[in-house]
N, C-alpha and C positions, 0 to 999 in steps of 0.2 A: 635536296634531302628526301626521299623516299618517304612514306607515310608511316613504312615500317620502321624504318630509323627514327622517325621523330618518334615514334612511340615509345621506342625503346627507352629514350632519353628523357620520359617523365616521369620524373622522381614522383616518390609518395609524400617526402616531410614538403614543401612550400606551398603544396594543394592540403595538405593537413591542416599547417597552420594558418593557411586564408580561411578554410572550410571555420573553423574555431573563432576567430578572431572578427573575420567580416561577416559570415554567413549568417552564425547561431548568435553572435555579441550583437552585430550593430544592424544588421538587416532581420530577423525572426526574433531578435529579444527574447530569447527563451530566457528560461530562470536559470539559478546558480545550481540547480538540485538536476535539471536535466542536462546542465555542460558537464556536472560530477560524474552523470552514467555514460557521458559520451566518451568522455575521458578516460573512464577506465575502462571501455569496452577497448578501443586504439590501446590501452596502454597492454592487455592483455594479448590483442591481437599482432601485434609487434611484436611482447617479449616473444612471444610463440615461435613467428617465423625468425625472429633472430637464433633461437636453439635450432629451428629446421633446416635454415641456411647458411648457420655462422655468418653471417654479415650483420653490420649495425645497423638500426633501423634506418639512419639517416640515408643510408645509402640503396635503400629498397626503392623500387621502380614500380610503378602502377601493374604493370605484368605480373609481378610478382604477387599480386593480392588478386591473381584471376580467381575465377569458380572454386576449382579444383583445391585450391590454399585453404578460399574461404573455408570449402568444407569440411576441410580436412582439422580445421582450428574448431569451427562448430563439435565436430563429434570428439575432439579434445576435452570440451566443457561438459561434456556429459560424464565419458569415459573417465578424466583424471583426475577433473575437481568435483565430480559427481552434480553439477547441477541437473535440476530438472526444465524438460522442457520449454518450460514458459520462461526460466532466466537464456536458455538458450536461443529465443523469438525475441527478446529484451535486446542480446547482444546482435542478433541478425535484421533489425529493425532499425537499428545506430549506424550499422556499416551501409545499408541499402541509402538511407538518408545522404551520408557521405557520397557513393554513386551518384544516387539521380545528380548531385550536384555538380559532380566530375563533368558527368556526360555534356554540362549546359557551359562550363568551364573547360574543358580539354576534348573537344568534339572528335579527337584522334583518336580518344582512347574509348571509341562507341562500344568495339567488341566487347573488352572488360566489364563496361558496365551492364553490358546487355546483358552479358551473362550470370554475372555476381545478382544483378534486379532480379534474374529469373530465378535464384534458389529460392522455394516455398519455403513457409515459414513448417513448424513442426505439429502436428496433430496430437492430441493428450488424452487424456480419461479426465471429462470434469467430476471431480469430485465434491461430493454436500460441504457444505460451509460448517466447522466445527464451531462450537461455542459450550460455555459454561452455565452451569444451574446458577440460581441468586445464594444458593448454600453453597456453594464454592469459592463465589466472589466475596462471600463474608469470608470465609475461611483463610483467605488470602490476606484479604485484609485487616484480619485481626490477627493475623502471623508476626505483624510488624512489631518490636520493643520499644514502647511510645514514651521509655524512658533515657531512651539514645536519641542522640543529633540524628545519626545515621537512619535509626529506624522511623521517625518520626519524618524525614525527607521520605523515605521510602513508603511509607501510607499515603502522604498527602501526594507523591507520586503516579501511585495506583491507582487509586480512586481516583483523580485528575483523568486517569489514561480511560478506566471505567464510564466514568460521567459522561466523557465529552465524544470518546469513541473515534478521537485524534488518531492519526498518523504518530507512530513513534517518535520520526525527525521534526513533528511539529510540536509535539512536548514537551520534546529533547532542548529545543532553541527558545522555550518561553519566555519575555522577558514582561517582569510587574508593569509596565504599561501596557501591555496588552488584555489584564480585567479590566474590571467596572463592576465594583462593588455598591450596591443602594439597594433601593425599591427593586428593581427589578438585576441583579447581578448577571454576571454574560463576562465569556473570554471570546475573542479573538485573533482568527487564524487566515494562515494568507498558505493553502495548498497549493495541489495541481494547478498548473493553467495560471496561475497568481490568480485564483479565485478565491476572494476573502468570504468567509461567513465567521458569522458572530452566534455563541450556542450558550443557552441558560446553564447554570450552576446549582445542583440543590442547595438548600440550606445546611446539611451537612457540609457540602465538600467547601461550601461560602467558610462556615467556622472554623475548618478543616487549614483554608488555604490562608484565612488570617493572622490566624495564631501563628502560621509559618513565616509568615511574611516578618513579623516580629521579630526572628530568628534573624535573618535575612540582612545582608546589610544595604545602606541608602545609596551604596555608591553606584553612577548611571551604568548601565551596560551589566550588570550582576543580574547573573542567570535564577530563575526560579526555582530550579533544580540542578545546583552547584555539586561535581565532585568533590572528595576531599580537598584536593588542591584548589578548588576554586572555581573550576573552568566547567563549562557546560557538561551536562552529560552526553557520550557519545552514545549510538544506537546499540553495542555491544554492552557500554556499560546499564544503559536500561535493563536490555535482555538479563544480564546479569542479574542486577537486584532483584526480579522478577523471579529468576529462577530459585535466587537463596529464600525470597516467600514463598514459593510452591513447596518449595522441600521440606521447609519447619509446616506447614501445612498441612501436607499429605499426612503428617504422623494423626490429626483428629479426622483428617474428611479422606477417606480410604478411596475414594472416586477420582481423586487427582493422581495417584500413582499413576496409571497408566493411561495421562494425557499427556500430549506435548503442548504446554503452555507457552505463549510468546505475548509481546504485545501487541501483534495485530490479531492475535487470537482475542484479549481485551476489546477490539475495535468490534470485529465480529458478536460477541457477545451483548456487549453496546445495542447494537442493531437489529439482534434478535429482539432481547427485552423491549424495545420501544415496539416493535412488531407486536411482540403478543401481548403487549398492552390496548391495544387498538392502533396505534398509530400509522396511519396511512406512510403509504411505499415512496410516494415523493416526498412526503416530508422526511423519510429516513435517507429519503437519496441527497437533498437538502444537508440534510445535519449532516452527513459523511463528507460531501464534496465530489459527489459521483456527477461526471457529465450527463448520465441519462439515466433514468430508472431501470434498462436492458441490465447494467450491471447489481443494480442492488435487488433486482431481482431473483437473486441467487439466494438470499435469504428467507423467501418467500418457498422455496425447492425443500429446506433443511429444515423449517420449521415443519414437527411433527404435529404437535398440537393445532395447528389450522388447520391440516390432511384429516384430523381425527373428527372437529367439528364438523366439516365436510360431510365427510363419511356417515356421520348420527343423523343428515339429513336425507340420507336414499336410506329405503326401507331395505332390508337383509335378501337375498335372492331365494325365494321358493315362499314368503310372505307376500300376503295379499296387500297390495296398496290400495289407502285408502281414498278418497275422494271427497272433495268439499260439500259438503250439504246445508244450507242455508235456514238457520234456525229460527230466523226472523223475518216477517211478512215484508219489512221494506227491503232486507238484504234478498230474498226471492225475486221480489220486483225488478230490484238492479240486475242480479243476476240473470234475469229474462231478457232484458235488455240486448 
């Protein structure tokens, strides 16, 4: 059998199953969140190819996933699903990971893998990080009806998001045992890369959480923020709750009407407010669970207050620049050294 004939017989299905079960789960031990992201990528890809080729995904060959097909799929993400370039690049990263593994597992497919791995990431405009003012945050928190069970849950949920700056998935999956109340109250998270971090809580957040916990069931496994059915809130559920609160708050806070407020925007807001309060950027990186301060540096770029303070230290153009003059004999002596 020739190399070409053997390549044609290489099916995607067995390779993809081994990639997930052996490579991702057993060898790399990636987090469940990473597995779900990869799963969604290949589900979208296989469904797209099924529509294009009229063939069942189980019958697809590696040659069906050559560079032109992958490029066509990536274009469909932007044109039909209206994904941003950043989302497109996330999908491409998952596909690249699979084909790097295929190159080692099935050397006869090296031609296909080389062409797919050569597909570049798409560059996009880098926008400034958005955030809310303190007045806007206070308006959103005050927009919840504390006389109702759902209103109290929503208030504590939004307050926890703002206090911790945690990702929406981290907050939605919170359990009671992750909280510790006492002289030092804090909450523990396990974020991306399985990095654990503990974050302190404001006294107001502690008081609200303790009051909320008294309403929850003591049954093990009960989520801190349950839905009406008792299950943990989904990402969409948290976003819906926030949108409802923002809609009510916009009636008294006009600036909210022109802002798209998401749970991730509360994460940005927490970081910006920490920065404006004088917290070092390395501490903010640890707070948010960032791998490096390069990601956190975007908050410095977005903070106009820091830029204005820096500008105030520079004399305006056309104005004489003052020079330091020692007004003390000791200072004059030191200046002469």
